[in-house]
Structures are given as C-alpha cells and as structure tokens.
Phi, psi and omega in degrees: 000127176296135187298322181283329174295318179294321182291321187253344183087006179287154177277326186222131189280051176253108184263128188242105177277131179203149172274358184254123181298326182296320178294314181304310183295318182295320181294315180295320177298329181276359177107352175275202182223106180281140179233116182278130171286094191284339186283357176273003183239160168278164176305322181292315181288330177295321176302318180295317182294316182291325176297320178297314179300317179305323183278346187237004183265359178057037177077003179282156183283153175208171180221188182216148176244123179239120184281116175232087184300141178281324182229136171222149181300322177235126180288106184293346179284348183259005187205150179280159177303323180295319179289326175300320181302330181294343179275354178275111185300150178299328179301318180291320177299312182297322180300315183291316180299318180292317180301312180295318180301322179290347177249021174078019182247119178283128182211113184281142179300328180294337182253015190285342182236131182275124177239014186281325188198130178247108183281354179263003178288134181306320180292334175293316178301318178296319180293324178292323177292325175306316181289311186302317184282359171271000181241161185281049179294148180245007176195143170231135184236154178224151178226175178063045174130182181294138178303127180293147182306323183295327178292317178299313183297312179298316182297318179299318181296331182256007180056046180245125178295148181247130177248151176226136178272132181227148179241006180205155182301318183295327177293320180298317180298320179295321181293320178297323179299325182274353172104023177292156182261338183219137173251136174252104181275102187258110179287167184292350177286345188290161174276160179084202183286119186220162172268208186242351183276134183288157180302316183299330178272315188295316185302305180292330179295316179293316180301313181297322183290320186270342184305318180287347187263311183200150180281066182265117178293150183240130172263140176269140179215150176121097176080008183277113186237355180207173187288332177293320176295321177299317178297321180296318179294324177289330174294332176286346181118356178293152180269359181167192182233141173252120186234155178218304186300322184300333183279346180290339180257027176263158183294335182275344191297156181281351183294149183287163177299320180298317179292317180302317180295320177292326180293316180296326182278346188283157172254172180293348179265006183262018175252165180215140175265110192219153173268359191280025173228315182243347185096348173241153182299123178218144182271131183220167173288126182295139179214183178298335176300311182290321179301320182291318181291334180269350185289151177304136178090353179281152177290156177286151176299142179279160177285162172293135009263005187297321183293322179293324178296331179276321186279328185302311178297324181297316182289333174295317177296318180299313181297320180297315182291322179296319180293332179277359174099012180284114183296327179296321179297322180301328178296334182268343185300131179203170176195169176293125178201147182269175183291345175293357179305331180293348178265002178266122185243002179175174180265127178233168174285156179299319179299320180294325178295315180300312181296326175298317178299316181299313182293318182292322178295316181297320179296319180295317179296319177300316179298317180293321178297319179297320180296314181295320181293338174076000000 
C-alpha cells in the first residue's frame, strides 16, 4: 500500500492542485487526489466551493491548500487594505495603466489597486481554516514558509495530515521540525512560487536529508506532466506526484480560452520566473506584461502583498478584453505555469489526464522491469 494513499484515502498518489472545484472533484473521482487552492477565495465563497465539492466528489477524498506566507515586506495584519494601497507608488499605477492602454485595454488609475480582499492576511488564513475543517478534507497544505502552529494544531484535532511545499533541503528540515506529515519537494520548473533547485536534484536531496529524522513521505513536484515523469520521480524515492500546470489545460479548468490556446502553443522555454505578479519569484507564461516590467526604465516590482494588489485588477481587465477579442490584450495574457507546458499538446478532460498518468506510469514501470530482467 502506498503510504500517501493510506494516509489520504486516495486510490492513486497523483495530487492535483487547482483553483477550480470542477478539476478537484474530477481528479478525485478518477482515483487521484484533488487539492483546492483555497486562498483564492473569501471564507464565504470557500464554504460554497467546498460544499459543492462534497456534493460532487462521490465520497472520494480531497484536500485544500491555504497560503499563509511566513514573510512579507509589510505585515498586512497591522494595516488596513486601504492603508496598504497608499504604499503603491503613483509611478507604478501609471506604468500599469499606460501598459494596458498601449495594448488596447482600458484601465482607470482610480481602479489600479485592489483593496477589496487580502488573501495573505494572517486572520484570513485562520478564517479559511475555520471553513476548511468543517468539511471532510483529507489533507491541508501550506506554502511560502513554515506551516503556522495553528494549522498543525487544528489538523491534529481533526486527524488531517499536513503538507508543506519546499524548494530547498533546509526548508524541508525546518518543516519536519515543526511536525508536518508530508513534504512536497517542488523544483524550480514548477509553476507558481518556486525556488531555483531542479526537481531531479531536489527530490532525492530532501528524501536523504529527512530520512534520519522522521518517516515523512515526499511528493515530487515541478514540471511533472505525465505518468512517465511520475514514475521517474517515484524511482527517485518519492511517494507520488504533486501536479498543477497540467490541469490548467483541462476542459474543466478555470483558465480562459486565450490562455489555454497560448499554453498549448508554448514551448518549455516560454516561461519566466518573475516577481512581476505577486512580488515574490513565481514561474508564469511569459507575455508582454513581463517584457514591459523587465525593459529599461521600468519600475521595479513591488514586494508582496503590494505587487499582487496592483496586478490583480490589471489581469482582470486583460482577461475581459482578451475574451472580447482585443488582440493587444491577448499579448498580455499570462498565468502561473511550469516549464512542463511544452508537454501539453491539447485540451483534455481532467479524468482523461488521470487515466493517462496511470497508463503511462504502468508502461514506464513495465519497461524498467523488462530492462532489469534483461
């Protein structure tokens, strides 16, 4: 019995991170383990999403990821969103309005900064956990730093395993010290907030480092788009795979048609690790947005959470304009995605992706068995 399947109740140790409830439910129904990105919701909307998943997952297990950053340049718990907005320089507001305008996207300076909701506030994380633990989740995960004590304590009380995403060996050791149950060793190829160490190096390094301390299973993450890659990571010692980007090109995903088309057309060299969306390094599909922020004379990206407050309204305008057929907006369309994007050749259902992983992993294991048998 696979240790993570036993721990979570999953049939197959393929963990699928997604902000879309439809993907989460479809993956779990197909035998994988869907993980909802909970920090993209308010507590009220998260309740709605989890209730929907409960009704559509056919009793299969699923989990949730709640973002509780360990470090931010400005502690959002000490200041209101409106006061935080005052820290966004006029130069940056004007830069974004001008950039969108040059691509045919109308964006008013008065609406350039989002003050409606800050998902990185500590009290927001606590409120999201209040909601999450009222549902039958079988895993809770955290990223961007050490898992907060309250998450560990709540999870223990509800008999829910805690996972932590790490991008370096030293991060993994700190997470084990605070008592996490699962480590997600995420290589720099991954989409979203990532470090610089590759998956092929990071996975065995983390496994080797934590083995003498505690029997903590490790999931491999970063650029994994098919079952053969999953088999390779399990050959390295991983107990399964944590995936994200592959689900963005599924028919159920929340991503726009414009992004899906750009994703399918992209190569593995079309991503960029940039601070120009959240203020922390995150891998995204390169677009005219990144080119502009990297150009001579452009302002530097702001720290978290200020950069996200500036970029979020802009990307909402970009997606609206792209959906309306504005070609300039399409040049700006981007999203978090890993280097494995070059292995995406079309849009499939989430269930088909799970079944593809199973078949490809079995084929890879069979090939290795044949090789060993000689």
